[in-house]
VOPAGU-2260 file (C-alpha; in pm, 1 decimal, decimal comma):
REM VOPAGU-2260
SITE   aa  ch    i         X         Y         Z
SITE  UNK   A    0     451,7     779,5    5103,2
SITE  UNK   A    1     374,6     478,7    4889,3
SITE  UNK   A    2       5,6     574,3    4863,0
SITE  UNK   A    3      54,6     867,8    4621,2
SITE  UNK   A    4     238,0     663,2    4353,5
SITE  UNK   A    5     -10,4     377,3    4390,4
SITE  UNK   A    6    -306,6     612,0    4353,5
SITE  UNK   A    7    -146,9     773,7    4046,2
SITE  UNK   A    8     -80,4     429,9    3896,5
SITE  UNK   A    9    -440,7     323,9    3959,2
SITE  UNK   A   10    -572,5     639,0    3793,3
SITE  UNK   A   11    -355,3     606,5    3482,8
SITE  UNK   A   12    -420,8     234,4    3452,0
SITE  UNK   A   13    -790,0     306,8    3395,8
SITE  UNK   A   14    -727,9     540,8    3101,6
SITE  UNK   A   15    -789,1     390,0    2758,5
SITE  UNK   A   16    -483,6     278,2    2564,7
SITE  UNK   A   17    -459,0     454,6    2231,4
SITE  UNK   A   18    -248,1     274,7    1977,2
SITE  UNK   A   19    -227,3     229,0    1605,7
SITE  UNK   A   20    -266,0    -125,7    1476,1
SITE  UNK   A   21     -89,3    -186,0    1146,8
SITE  UNK   A   22     -78,6    -491,2     924,4
SITE  UNK   A   23     265,0    -616,1     830,6
SITE  UNK   A   24     349,5    -480,5     484,7
SITE  UNK   A   25     325,2    -725,2     196,7
SITE  UNK   A   26     457,7    -619,0    -146,1
SITE  UNK   A   27     261,0    -897,1    -320,0
SITE  UNK   A   28     -60,3    -753,2    -174,9
SITE  UNK   A   29      62,7    -410,0    -290,7
SITE  UNK   A   30     120,6    -546,8    -641,7
SITE  UNK   A   31    -233,9    -683,1    -654,4
SITE  UNK   A   32    -372,9    -348,7    -538,0
SITE  UNK   A   33    -174,9    -159,9    -804,4
SITE  UNK   A   34    -268,3    -408,7   -1077,7
SITE  UNK   A   35    -640,5    -388,7    -997,9
SITE  UNK   A   36    -654,3     -13,5    -935,8
SITE  UNK   A   37    -818,1     228,1   -1175,2
SITE  UNK   A   38    -516,2     451,4   -1113,4
SITE  UNK   A   39    -190,7     376,0   -1294,0
SITE  UNK   A   40     116,6     262,9   -1103,8
SITE  UNK   A   41     470,4     196,1   -1222,5
SITE  UNK   A   42     702,7     -55,4   -1057,4
SITE  UNK   A   43    1035,8     114,2    -996,7
SITE  UNK   A   44    1319,6     135,7    -749,3
SITE  UNK   A   45    1502,4     440,4    -619,2
SITE  UNK   A   46    1790,4     500,9    -380,5
SITE  UNK   A   47    1714,1     806,8    -167,8
SITE  UNK   A   48    1987,0    1068,2    -149,9
SITE  UNK   A   49    1954,2    1341,4     109,1
SITE  UNK   A   50    1709,5    1378,8     393,5
SITE  UNK   A   51    1345,1    1468,9     372,6
SITE  UNK   A   52    1207,3    1742,2     594,9
SITE  UNK   A   53    1122,3    1689,9     959,2
SITE  UNK   A   54     760,7    1582,5    1011,6
SITE  UNK   A   55     643,7    1771,5    1319,5
SITE  UNK   A   56     441,0    1570,4    1570,6
SITE  UNK   A   57      69,0    1633,6    1592,4
SITE  UNK   A   58     -30,6    1844,1    1890,4
SITE  UNK   A   59    -291,0    1696,9    2124,1
SITE  UNK   A   60    -539,5    1975,6    2046,3
SITE  UNK   A   61    -501,5    1915,4    1668,5
SITE  UNK   A   62    -547,8    1536,0    1664,8
SITE  UNK   A   63    -900,0    1535,7    1523,5
SITE  UNK   A   64    -830,9    1800,9    1261,2
SITE  UNK   A   65    -732,7    1722,1     902,3
SITE  UNK   A   66    -365,6    1779,5     833,1
SITE  UNK   A   67    -205,5    1845,5     498,3
SITE  UNK   A   68      65,9    1598,2     400,5
SITE  UNK   A   69     429,6    1700,9     432,7
SITE  UNK   A   70     573,4    1691,9      79,7
SITE  UNK   A   71     932,9    1664,9     -41,4
SITE  UNK   A   72    1068,6    1609,2    -392,6
SITE  UNK   A   73    1372,4    1393,5    -461,2
SITE  UNK   A   74    1573,3    1404,0    -784,0
SITE  UNK   A   75    1666,5    1042,3    -841,8
SITE  UNK   A   76    1776,6     784,4   -1092,4
SITE  UNK   A   77    1501,5     524,8   -1101,6
SITE  UNK   A   78    1506,5     170,4   -1231,9
SITE  UNK   A   79    1177,6      86,0   -1405,4
SITE  UNK   A   80    1086,0    -282,2   -1421,8
SITE  UNK   A   81     903,3    -462,8   -1701,7
SITE  UNK   A   82     770,1    -818,8   -1678,4
SITE  UNK   A   83     919,9    -943,4   -2006,6
SITE  UNK   A   84    1218,6    -724,4   -2068,6
SITE  UNK   A   85    1519,5    -555,8   -1920,7
SITE  UNK   A   86    1487,3    -288,1   -1655,4
SITE  UNK   A   87    1524,5      67,5   -1783,3
SITE  UNK   A   88    1698,7     342,2   -1588,6
SITE  UNK   A   89    1613,2     711,8   -1614,7
SITE  UNK   A   90    1620,1    1031,6   -1409,2
SITE  UNK   A   91    1294,5    1130,9   -1241,0
SITE  UNK   A   92    1149,0    1355,4    -976,4
SITE  UNK   A   93     988,1    1153,1    -698,1
SITE  UNK   A   94     735,8    1347,4    -492,4
SITE  UNK   A   95     699,7    1185,0    -150,0
SITE  UNK   A   96     393,1    1275,6      55,9
SITE  UNK   A   97     401,7    1184,9     424,9
SITE  UNK   A   98      61,5    1170,9     593,3
SITE  UNK   A   99     -63,0    1141,9     949,6
SITE  UNK   A  100    -349,3     956,1    1112,0
SITE  UNK   A  101    -441,6    1094,6    1450,8
SITE  UNK   A  102    -116,2    1147,6    1632,8
SITE  UNK   A  103      82,3     898,3    1422,2
SITE  UNK   A  104     273,4    1012,2    1115,4
SITE  UNK   A  105     478,1     848,6     846,8
SITE  UNK   A  106     841,6     938,1     792,6
SITE  UNK   A  107    1063,1    1017,3     498,4
SITE  UNK   A  108    1301,4     741,0     385,2
SITE  UNK   A  109    1645,8     733,8     540,9
SITE  UNK   A  110    1924,9     871,7     321,3
SITE  UNK   A  111    2093,5     591,9     129,3
SITE  UNK   A  112    1797,0     354,1     158,9
SITE  UNK   A  113    1667,1     179,9    -151,4
SITE  UNK   A  114    1297,7     123,1    -210,6
SITE  UNK   A  115    1104,7     -80,3    -464,1
SITE  UNK   A  116     770,1      88,1    -508,8
SITE  UNK   A  117     451,4     114,0    -704,7
SITE  UNK   A  118     446,5     487,1    -776,2
SITE  UNK   A  119     177,6     697,2    -941,0
SITE  UNK   A  120     289,8     882,5   -1254,3
SITE  UNK   A  121     217,5    1255,3   -1242,2
SITE  UNK   A  122     399,8    1313,1   -1573,4
SITE  UNK   A  123     659,7    1126,6   -1781,7
SITE  UNK   A  124     933,9    1230,5   -1541,4
SITE  UNK   A  125     748,9    1288,0   -1212,3
SITE  UNK   A  126     607,5    1018,7    -984,2
SITE  UNK   A  127     433,4    1022,1    -646,3
SITE  UNK   A  128     472,8     796,1    -343,5
SITE  UNK   A  129     253,7     835,3     -34,9
SITE  UNK   A  130     384,7     717,8     303,2
SITE  UNK   A  131     148,1     696,4     598,9
SITE  UNK   A  132     201,2     603,8     962,1
SITE  UNK   A  133     173,2     230,0     890,2
SITE  UNK   A  134     421,0      44,4     667,3
SITE  UNK   A  135     273,7      45,6     318,1
SITE  UNK   A  136     217,9    -245,1      79,8
SITE  UNK   A  137     313,6     -19,4    -212,6
SITE  UNK   A  138     674,5      23,6    -100,8
SITE  UNK   A  139     937,5    -232,2      -3,9
SITE  UNK   A  140    1260,6    -104,3     148,6
SITE  UNK   A  141    1587,8    -283,2      73,9
SITE  UNK   A  142    1434,0    -540,6    -162,7
SITE  UNK   A  143    1623,1    -857,4    -243,5
SITE  UNK   A  144    1665,8    -991,3    -598,0
SITE  UNK   A  145    1435,2   -1279,6    -503,5
SITE  UNK   A  146    1161,9   -1037,6    -397,0
SITE  UNK   A  147    1192,4    -841,5    -722,0
SITE  UNK   A  148    1179,6   -1164,6    -924,8
SITE  UNK   A  149     870,6   -1277,9    -731,9
SITE  UNK   A  150     691,2    -952,4    -817,4
SITE  UNK   A  151     795,9    -976,6   -1184,1
SITE  UNK   A  152     652,3   -1329,9   -1183,4
SITE  UNK   A  153     326,3   -1191,1   -1045,8
SITE  UNK   A  154     325,5    -935,3   -1327,3
SITE  UNK   A  155     371,6   -1205,9   -1590,5
SITE  UNK   A  156      78,1   -1398,4   -1438,3
SITE  UNK   A  157    -143,0   -1091,9   -1397,7
SITE  UNK   A  158    -171,3   -1103,7   -1016,5
SITE  UNK   A  159      17,1   -1244,5    -719,5
SITE  UNK   A  160    -129,7   -1576,1    -611,1
SITE  UNK   A  161    -140,9   -1728,7    -265,3
SITE  UNK   A  162     216,3   -1861,4    -294,3
SITE  UNK   A  163     362,9   -1515,1    -360,9
SITE  UNK   A  164     147,1   -1360,9     -88,2
SITE  UNK   A  165     275,4   -1623,0     156,8
SITE  UNK   A  166     637,2   -1565,1      44,7
SITE  UNK   A  167     615,3   -1197,5     136,1
SITE  UNK   A  168     472,2   -1287,2     475,4
SITE  UNK   A  169     802,0   -1467,4     541,0
SITE  UNK   A  170    1040,3   -1200,7     402,3
């Protein structure tokens, strides 16, 4: 009787483990990426109201196939940050694209959550944020005032140095 479970365990133990390895997110690293990118990014924060759509899991037979992102638009009041002046608030449309890698997918932000992000402008009133299966350096959920001030300090200096990078490793 014990043989069958032991044989099954031995068989499954020899199968390769498939997992997704992600780096811990670091908003200072995200700032440096945005600052050095040829694309434009704006530093802003948004509180998400309402739920995004369900992201269906990837079927086993579709894992190697490209998959279009799941897209949802949020109407939001965003706070735009500037390194040497007051933050400015205005209404925007935030287009959130959730992508998958293999069988792992990102998720839409939880209703009521606040995110500081480096978003790509699509127009004066429309911005895009991409969320993949790993936590992203370009978005920081529930940022503290100290974290925002650290990133504004990076902006005033041009890039985040090793001290700011290390600070975000501890947050």
